[in-house]
DONU-833715 format. One line per field, with one value per atom (N, C-alpha, C): residue number from 1; atom name; residue in three letters; x, y, z. Coordinates in Angstrom, 2 decimals, always signed. Layout:
# DONU-833715
k (NUM/...)
a (CA/...)
r (ALA/...)
c1 (X/...)
c2 (Y/...)
c3 (Z/...)
//
This chain:
# DONU-833715
k (1/1/1/2/2/2/3/3/3/4/4/4/5/5/5/6/6/6/7/7/7/8/8/8/9/9/9/10/10/10/11/11/11/12/12/12/13/13/13/14/14/14/15/15/15/16/16/16/17/17/17/18/18/18/19/19/19/20/20/20/21/21/21/22/22/22/23/23/23/24/24/24/25/25/25/26/26/26/27/27/27/28/28/28/29/29/29/30/30/30/31/31/31/32/32/32/33/33/33/34/34/34/35/35/35/36/36/36/37/37/37/38/38/38/39/39/39/40/40/40/41/41/41/42/42/42/43/43/43/44/44/44/45/45/45/46/46/46/47/47/47/48/48/48/49/49/49/50/50/50/51/51/51/52/52/52/53/53/53/54/54/54/55/55/55/56/56/56/57/57/57/58/58/58/59/59/59/60/60/60/61/61/61/62/62/62/63/63/63/64/64/64/65/65/65/66/66/66/67/67/67/68/68/68/69/69/69/70/70/70/71/71/71/72/72/72/73/73/73/74/74/74/75/75/75/76/76/76/77/77/77/78/78/78/79/79/79/80/80/80/81/81/81/82/82/82/83/83/83/84/84/84/85/85/85/86/86/86/87/87/87/88/88/88/89/89/89/90/90/90/91/91/91/92/92/92/93/93/93/94/94/94/95/95/95/96/96/96/97/97/97/98/98/98/99/99/99/100/100/100/101/101/101/102/102/102/103/103/103/104/104/104/105/105/105/106/106/106/107/107/107/108/108/108/109/109/109/110/110/110/111/111/111/112/112/112/113/113/113/114/114/114/115/115/115/116/116/116/117/117/117/118/118/118/119/119/119/120/120/120/121/121/121/122/122/122/123/123/123/124/124/124/125/125/125/126/126/126/127/127/127/128/128/128/129/129/129/130/130/130/131/131/131/132/132/132/133/133/133/134/134/134/135/135/135/136/136/136/137/137/137)
a (N/CA/C/N/CA/C/N/CA/C/N/CA/C/N/CA/C/N/CA/C/N/CA/C/N/CA/C/N/CA/C/N/CA/C/N/CA/C/N/CA/C/N/CA/C/N/CA/C/N/CA/C/N/CA/C/N/CA/C/N/CA/C/N/CA/C/N/CA/C/N/CA/C/N/CA/C/N/CA/C/N/CA/C/N/CA/C/N/CA/C/N/CA/C/N/CA/C/N/CA/C/N/CA/C/N/CA/C/N/CA/C/N/CA/C/N/CA/C/N/CA/C/N/CA/C/N/CA/C/N/CA/C/N/CA/C/N/CA/C/N/CA/C/N/CA/C/N/CA/C/N/CA/C/N/CA/C/N/CA/C/N/CA/C/N/CA/C/N/CA/C/N/CA/C/N/CA/C/N/CA/C/N/CA/C/N/CA/C/N/CA/C/N/CA/C/N/CA/C/N/CA/C/N/CA/C/N/CA/C/N/CA/C/N/CA/C/N/CA/C/N/CA/C/N/CA/C/N/CA/C/N/CA/C/N/CA/C/N/CA/C/N/CA/C/N/CA/C/N/CA/C/N/CA/C/N/CA/C/N/CA/C/N/CA/C/N/CA/C/N/CA/C/N/CA/C/N/CA/C/N/CA/C/N/CA/C/N/CA/C/N/CA/C/N/CA/C/N/CA/C/N/CA/C/N/CA/C/N/CA/C/N/CA/C/N/CA/C/N/CA/C/N/CA/C/N/CA/C/N/CA/C/N/CA/C/N/CA/C/N/CA/C/N/CA/C/N/CA/C/N/CA/C/N/CA/C/N/CA/C/N/CA/C/N/CA/C/N/CA/C/N/CA/C/N/CA/C/N/CA/C/N/CA/C/N/CA/C/N/CA/C/N/CA/C/N/CA/C/N/CA/C/N/CA/C/N/CA/C/N/CA/C/N/CA/C/N/CA/C/N/CA/C/N/CA/C/N/CA/C/N/CA/C/N/CA/C/N/CA/C/N/CA/C/N/CA/C/N/CA/C/N/CA/C/N/CA/C/N/CA/C/N/CA/C/N/CA/C/N/CA/C/N/CA/C/N/CA/C)
r (UNK/UNK/UNK/UNK/UNK/UNK/UNK/UNK/UNK/UNK/UNK/UNK/UNK/UNK/UNK/UNK/UNK/UNK/UNK/UNK/UNK/UNK/UNK/UNK/UNK/UNK/UNK/UNK/UNK/UNK/UNK/UNK/UNK/UNK/UNK/UNK/UNK/UNK/UNK/UNK/UNK/UNK/UNK/UNK/UNK/UNK/UNK/UNK/UNK/UNK/UNK/UNK/UNK/UNK/UNK/UNK/UNK/UNK/UNK/UNK/UNK/UNK/UNK/UNK/UNK/UNK/UNK/UNK/UNK/UNK/UNK/UNK/UNK/UNK/UNK/UNK/UNK/UNK/UNK/UNK/UNK/UNK/UNK/UNK/UNK/UNK/UNK/UNK/UNK/UNK/UNK/UNK/UNK/UNK/UNK/UNK/UNK/UNK/UNK/UNK/UNK/UNK/UNK/UNK/UNK/UNK/UNK/UNK/UNK/UNK/UNK/UNK/UNK/UNK/UNK/UNK/UNK/UNK/UNK/UNK/UNK/UNK/UNK/UNK/UNK/UNK/UNK/UNK/UNK/UNK/UNK/UNK/UNK/UNK/UNK/UNK/UNK/UNK/UNK/UNK/UNK/UNK/UNK/UNK/UNK/UNK/UNK/UNK/UNK/UNK/UNK/UNK/UNK/UNK/UNK/UNK/UNK/UNK/UNK/UNK/UNK/UNK/UNK/UNK/UNK/UNK/UNK/UNK/UNK/UNK/UNK/UNK/UNK/UNK/UNK/UNK/UNK/UNK/UNK/UNK/UNK/UNK/UNK/UNK/UNK/UNK/UNK/UNK/UNK/UNK/UNK/UNK/UNK/UNK/UNK/UNK/UNK/UNK/UNK/UNK/UNK/UNK/UNK/UNK/UNK/UNK/UNK/UNK/UNK/UNK/UNK/UNK/UNK/UNK/UNK/UNK/UNK/UNK/UNK/UNK/UNK/UNK/UNK/UNK/UNK/UNK/UNK/UNK/UNK/UNK/UNK/UNK/UNK/UNK/UNK/UNK/UNK/UNK/UNK/UNK/UNK/UNK/UNK/UNK/UNK/UNK/UNK/UNK/UNK/UNK/UNK/UNK/UNK/UNK/UNK/UNK/UNK/UNK/UNK/UNK/UNK/UNK/UNK/UNK/UNK/UNK/UNK/UNK/UNK/UNK/UNK/UNK/UNK/UNK/UNK/UNK/UNK/UNK/UNK/UNK/UNK/UNK/UNK/UNK/UNK/UNK/UNK/UNK/UNK/UNK/UNK/UNK/UNK/UNK/UNK/UNK/UNK/UNK/UNK/UNK/UNK/UNK/UNK/UNK/UNK/UNK/UNK/UNK/UNK/UNK/UNK/UNK/UNK/UNK/UNK/UNK/UNK/UNK/UNK/UNK/UNK/UNK/UNK/UNK/UNK/UNK/UNK/UNK/UNK/UNK/UNK/UNK/UNK/UNK/UNK/UNK/UNK/UNK/UNK/UNK/UNK/UNK/UNK/UNK/UNK/UNK/UNK/UNK/UNK/UNK/UNK/UNK/UNK/UNK/UNK/UNK/UNK/UNK/UNK/UNK/UNK/UNK/UNK/UNK/UNK/UNK/UNK/UNK/UNK/UNK/UNK/UNK/UNK/UNK/UNK/UNK/UNK/UNK/UNK/UNK/UNK/UNK/UNK/UNK/UNK/UNK/UNK/UNK/UNK/UNK/UNK/UNK/UNK/UNK/UNK/UNK/UNK/UNK/UNK/UNK/UNK/UNK/UNK/UNK/UNK/UNK/UNK/UNK/UNK/UNK/UNK)
c1 (+40.75/+41.68/+42.44/+43.75/+44.59/+45.46/+45.80/+46.59/+47.89/+48.97/+50.24/+50.90/+51.51/+52.09/+53.56/+54.34/+55.77/+56.00/+56.74/+57.11/+58.57/+58.84/+60.21/+60.28/+61.48/+61.68/+62.70/+62.52/+63.51/+63.47/+64.59/+64.72/+64.91/+64.19/+64.32/+63.98/+64.56/+64.27/+63.38/+62.61/+61.79/+61.34/+60.71/+59.98/+58.77/+57.76/+56.54/+56.61/+56.69/+56.95/+56.54/+55.88/+55.53/+56.37/+57.13/+57.99/+57.18/+55.95/+55.12/+54.40/+54.62/+54.06/+55.16/+54.76/+55.71/+56.10/+57.19/+57.62/+56.51/+55.86/+54.79/+53.62/+53.24/+52.12/+52.47/+53.71/+54.15/+54.12/+54.59/+54.59/+53.17/+52.27/+50.87/+50.22/+50.46/+49.82/+50.55/+51.88/+52.65/+53.34/+53.34/+53.95/+55.41/+55.83/+57.23/+57.68/+56.75/+57.11/+57.66/+57.54/+58.11/+59.49/+60.07/+61.39/+62.37/+62.98/+63.93/+65.10/+65.41/+66.52/+66.08/+64.83/+64.31/+63.99/+63.38/+63.15/+63.02/+63.13/+63.14/+62.19/+61.99/+61.12/+61.77/+61.38/+61.68/+60.39/+60.31/+59.09/+59.01/+57.77/+57.46/+56.57/+56.98/+56.23/+55.68/+54.37/+53.70/+53.13/+53.53/+53.04/+52.26/+50.99/+50.12/+49.72/+49.91/+49.46/+48.41/+47.61/+46.56/+46.47/+45.85/+45.66/+45.33/+45.65/+45.36/+46.66/+46.63/+47.80/+48.13/+49.40/+49.88/+49.89/+49.11/+49.04/+50.37/+51.24/+52.54/+53.51/+53.47/+54.43/+53.82/+52.50/+51.86/+52.01/+52.59/+52.82/+51.81/+51.51/+50.91/+52.03/+53.10/+54.32/+55.49/+56.61/+57.82/+58.19/+58.24/+58.52/+59.89/+60.84/+62.15/+62.00/+61.19/+60.93/+60.25/+59.25/+58.53/+59.49/+60.32/+61.31/+62.25/+62.78/+63.74/+63.14/+61.88/+61.21/+61.10/+60.63/+60.42/+61.75/+62.77/+64.08/+64.65/+64.68/+65.29/+64.56/+63.25/+62.47/+62.09/+62.10/+61.64/+62.66/+63.01/+63.84/+65.21/+65.86/+67.18/+67.13/+65.99/+65.85/+65.50/+64.89/+64.42/+65.29/+65.88/+66.55/+67.74/+67.73/+68.77/+68.92/+67.81/+67.80/+66.93/+67.09/+66.21/+65.14/+63.90/+62.82/+62.66/+62.79/+62.61/+63.73/+64.94/+66.10/+66.69/+66.62/+67.39/+66.57/+65.26/+64.44/+63.81/+64.24/+63.82/+62.31/+61.60/+60.16/+59.38/+60.08/+59.41/+59.76/+60.56/+60.95/+59.71/+59.63/+58.54/+57.22/+57.23/+55.99/+56.09/+54.95/+54.91/+55.32/+56.23/+56.79/+55.98/+54.66/+53.79/+53.75/+53.36/+53.24/+52.23/+51.16/+50.13/+50.71/+51.46/+52.03/+53.10/+53.92/+54.94/+54.27/+53.20/+52.50/+51.94/+51.33/+50.78/+51.89/+53.01/+54.11/+54.71/+54.82/+55.32/+54.38/+53.09/+52.11/+52.31/+52.40/+52.53/+53.82/+54.88/+56.14/+56.03/+55.45/+55.43/+54.43/+53.32/+52.24/+52.69/+53.42/+53.79/+54.69/+55.51/+56.38/+55.58/+54.57/+53.72/+52.78/+52.36/+51.57/+52.36/+53.67/+54.51/+54.62/+54.42/+54.49/+53.11/+52.13/+50.76/+50.08/+50.36/+49.65/+49.14/+48.14/+47.53/+48.05/+48.59/+48.99/+47.71/+47.48/+46.24/+46.35/+47.42/+47.54/+48.99/+49.33/+50.57/+50.18/+50.75/+50.49/+51.81/+51.86/+53.10/+52.90/+53.66/+53.64/+54.74/+54.33/+55.30/+55.74/+54.82/+55.09/+54.30/+54.46/+53.68/+52.19/+51.85/+50.45/+49.83/+50.63/+50.12/+50.55/+49.57/+49.89/+48.86/+49.25/+48.42/+48.28/+47.10/+46.88/+46.41/+47.01/+46.59/+46.32/+45.10/+44.63/+44.62/+45.20/+45.15/+43.91/+43.78/+42.64/+41.32)
c2 (+80.15/+80.11/+81.43/+81.32/+82.52/+82.40/+83.54/+83.60/+84.34/+83.89/+84.61/+84.64/+85.77/+85.99/+86.35/+85.79/+86.10/+86.71/+87.83/+88.44/+88.16/+87.80/+87.68/+88.41/+88.74/+89.43/+88.67/+88.77/+88.22/+89.01/+88.96/+89.60/+88.50/+88.60/+87.56/+88.14/+87.53/+87.88/+86.79/+87.19/+86.22/+86.85/+86.04/+86.57/+85.69/+86.31/+85.59/+85.36/+84.10/+83.78/+82.34/+82.13/+80.77/+80.44/+79.38/+78.96/+78.59/+78.14/+77.71/+78.89/+80.11/+81.31/+82.11/+82.91/+83.81/+84.94/+85.61/+86.77/+87.82/+88.03/+89.02/+88.64/+87.38/+86.95/+87.08/+86.71/+86.88/+88.35/+89.24/+90.67/+91.21/+90.70/+91.15/+90.77/+89.54/+89.05/+89.52/+89.42/+89.67/+91.03/+91.76/+93.09/+93.07/+94.06/+94.17/+92.97/+92.24/+91.08/+89.93/+90.04/+89.00/+89.38/+90.43/+90.90/+89.73/+89.50/+88.38/+88.45/+89.64/+89.81/+89.83/+89.38/+89.23/+90.57/+90.53/+91.69/+91.18/+92.08/+91.62/+92.36/+91.79/+92.37/+92.21/+93.10/+92.97/+92.47/+91.17/+90.54/+90.63/+90.74/+90.59/+89.37/+88.44/+87.21/+87.23/+87.03/+86.95/+85.54/+84.84/+83.49/+83.52/+83.10/+83.11/+81.69/+81.33/+80.04/+80.30/+79.27/+79.41/+78.14/+78.29/+77.14/+77.62/+76.80/+77.11/+77.31/+78.21/+78.52/+77.32/+76.96/+75.92/+76.50/+75.91/+76.49/+76.41/+75.50/+75.38/+76.48/+76.88/+77.87/+79.25/+79.30/+80.56/+80.89/+79.98/+80.19/+79.40/+79.92/+79.10/+78.27/+78.95/+78.32/+79.22/+78.63/+79.40/+80.14/+81.47/+82.26/+81.97/+81.54/+81.15/+79.91/+78.96/+77.76/+78.15/+79.02/+79.48/+80.16/+81.05/+81.75/+80.75/+79.82/+78.85/+78.03/+77.61/+76.83/+77.67/+78.90/+79.76/+80.07/+80.39/+80.72/+79.50/+78.37/+77.16/+76.65/+76.61/+75.96/+76.89/+78.21/+79.13/+80.22/+81.02/+82.20/+81.81/+80.83/+80.42/+79.94/+79.43/+78.92/+80.02/+81.12/+82.18/+83.43/+83.77/+85.06/+85.20/+86.28/+86.59/+85.50/+84.90/+83.83/+84.25/+83.52/+83.63/+82.56/+82.97/+82.03/+81.00/+81.43/+80.53/+79.50/+79.88/+79.03/+78.36/+79.00/+78.54/+77.86/+77.97/+77.54/+76.18/+75.16/+73.79/+73.61/+74.21/+73.99/+74.78/+75.59/+76.35/+75.83/+74.79/+74.24/+73.85/+74.36/+74.01/+74.70/+75.68/+76.37/+77.84/+78.45/+79.89/+80.60/+81.54/+82.22/+83.45/+83.31/+84.40/+84.43/+85.56/+85.68/+84.68/+84.45/+83.50/+82.09/+81.65/+80.30/+80.20/+81.22/+81.21/+81.07/+81.83/+81.76/+80.37/+79.76/+78.41/+77.42/+77.51/+76.58/+76.78/+78.02/+78.28/+77.65/+77.82/+77.21/+75.70/+75.09/+73.63/+73.13/+73.91/+73.53/+73.64/+74.73/+75.00/+74.16/+73.81/+73.14/+71.93/+70.97/+69.80/+70.13/+71.16/+71.54/+72.14/+72.91/+73.47/+72.41/+71.47/+70.34/+69.62/+69.43/+68.76/+69.56/+70.87/+71.73/+71.88/+71.12/+71.14/+72.49/+73.21/+74.43/+74.30/+75.09/+75.05/+76.22/+75.94/+77.01/+77.65/+78.89/+79.59/+80.26/+81.04/+81.78/+82.13/+82.15/+82.72/+83.96/+85.08/+86.36/+86.83/+87.02/+87.39/+88.71/+89.73/+91.05/+91.09/+91.33/+91.50/+92.97/+93.86/+95.30/+95.86/+97.13/+97.71/+97.78/+97.66/+97.73/+96.39/+95.36/+94.07/+92.93/+92.15/+90.97/+89.88/+88.67/+87.48/+86.86/+86.32/+85.52/+84.13/+83.11/+81.74/+81.03/+80.48/+79.82/+78.30/+77.76/+76.32/+75.96/+74.68/+74.21/+74.43)
c3 (+132.44/+131.31/+131.28/+131.13/+131.03/+129.78/+129.22/+127.99/+128.30/+127.67/+127.80/+126.42/+126.11/+124.78/+124.90/+124.01/+123.89/+122.52/+122.46/+121.19/+120.91/+119.68/+119.18/+117.86/+117.43/+116.16/+115.33/+114.01/+113.09/+111.79/+111.08/+109.78/+108.76/+107.65/+106.63/+105.26/+104.25/+102.86/+102.26/+101.26/+100.53/+99.22/+98.41/+97.26/+97.04/+96.49/+96.13/+94.62/+94.26/+92.85/+92.59/+91.48/+91.05/+89.83/+89.91/+88.80/+87.56/+87.76/+86.63/+85.96/+86.44/+85.82/+85.14/+84.17/+83.51/+84.46/+84.13/+84.90/+84.95/+83.81/+83.74/+84.64/+84.64/+85.48/+86.96/+87.31/+88.70/+89.10/+88.24/+88.54/+88.66/+87.82/+87.86/+89.19/+89.67/+90.88/+92.14/+92.13/+93.35/+93.39/+92.30/+92.26/+92.64/+93.43/+93.85/+94.68/+95.26/+96.09/+95.25/+93.92/+93.05/+92.52/+93.05/+92.62/+92.55/+91.38/+91.25/+92.22/+92.72/+93.66/+95.12/+95.38/+96.73/+97.37/+98.51/+99.37/+100.79/+101.76/+103.14/+104.04/+105.22/+106.24/+107.61/+108.51/+109.93/+110.57/+110.78/+111.27/+112.79/+113.28/+114.70/+114.83/+115.67/+115.90/+117.31/+117.43/+118.73/+118.86/+119.88/+120.13/+121.44/+121.37/+122.54/+122.88/+124.15/+124.66/+125.73/+126.00/+127.01/+127.84/+128.97/+129.86/+131.26/+132.22/+133.61/+134.38/+135.31/+136.12/+137.01/+137.03/+137.93/+139.35/+140.27/+141.62/+142.38/+142.01/+142.69/+142.28/+140.98/+140.50/+140.28/+140.10/+139.74/+138.27/+137.50/+136.06/+135.24/+134.06/+133.01/+132.39/+132.06/+131.52/+131.94/+132.23/+132.51/+131.23/+131.28/+130.08/+129.48/+130.31/+129.76/+128.89/+129.32/+128.52/+127.21/+127.30/+126.11/+125.13/+125.66/+124.84/+124.17/+124.93/+124.39/+123.25/+123.40/+122.35/+121.08/+121.21/+120.04/+119.36/+120.14/+119.56/+118.83/+119.51/+118.94/+117.71/+117.77/+116.72/+115.57/+115.81/+114.77/+114.46/+115.44/+115.18/+114.63/+115.24/+114.75/+113.30/+112.86/+111.49/+110.50/+110.96/+110.07/+110.07/+111.19/+111.32/+110.39/+109.63/+108.65/+107.60/+107.23/+106.22/+105.04/+103.95/+102.80/+102.99/+103.20/+103.50/+102.38/+101.13/+100.00/+99.88/+100.25/+99.98/+101.22/+102.38/+103.54/+104.63/+104.58/+105.70/+105.39/+106.14/+105.83/+105.82/+106.76/+106.82/+105.77/+104.97/+103.91/+102.51/+102.42/+101.12/+100.32/+99.08/+98.18/+98.49/+99.41/+99.78/+99.40/+99.13/+98.88/+100.16/+100.04/+101.22/+101.61/+101.59/+102.03/+103.56/+104.09/+105.54/+106.07/+105.32/+105.73/+105.90/+104.90/+104.95/+106.03/+106.18/+107.23/+108.60/+108.84/+110.13/+110.38/+109.37/+109.52/+109.85/+109.16/+109.40/+110.80/+111.24/+112.60/+113.62/+113.45/+114.36/+114.40/+113.22/+113.15/+113.80/+113.71/+114.35/+115.87/+116.35/+117.79/+118.56/+117.96/+118.67/+119.48/+118.91/+119.71/+120.91/+120.79/+121.90/+123.06/+122.73/+123.79/+124.36/+123.52/+124.03/+125.14/+124.93/+125.92/+127.22/+127.12/+128.30/+128.96/+128.46/+129.00/+128.90/+127.81/+127.48/+126.05/+125.71/+124.39/+123.57/+122.39/+121.48/+120.95/+121.31/+120.95/+119.58/+119.36/+118.11/+117.84/+116.56/+116.07/+115.29/+115.69/+115.01/+114.44/+113.14/+112.46/+111.73/+112.18/+111.55/+110.50/+109.27/+108.18/+108.10/+108.33/+108.40/+109.58/+109.84/+110.94/+110.60/+109.33/+108.90/+108.55/+108.34/+107.86/+108.76/+109.19/+109.98/+109.73/+110.10/+109.97/+111.34/+111.62/+112.82/+112.38/+112.99/+112.69/+114.00/+114.11/+115.32/+115.20/+114.13/+113.92/+113.11/+112.86/+112.04/+112.71)
//
């Protein structure tokens, strides 16, 4: 079994806010992340797939194919967008890094399945100090 990882970057705005809570309750739980005027991050996304090397090509997966899937299905939808308002797969969901990572995993998995590799983990860095890893269910 071999693992290969692709890193991509995107910039996006979001806020953590529950409409069914008061402004005070949102501020108490989410702090500055509940700012009514949003806030943004420069995210780093690491996508790792695993499987066996194809003896004909020497590849687990063609990295151009991997890049194209991630760009088309994730980066183009998130980059320079408001996660709460502009991103179809985040409609009605809390825009936390945890939820974003889970949704990215769920989006990418079927595309990598078609390439005969296993999506191992999505690692999403919100800041240089904070990141989430999601390995699927």
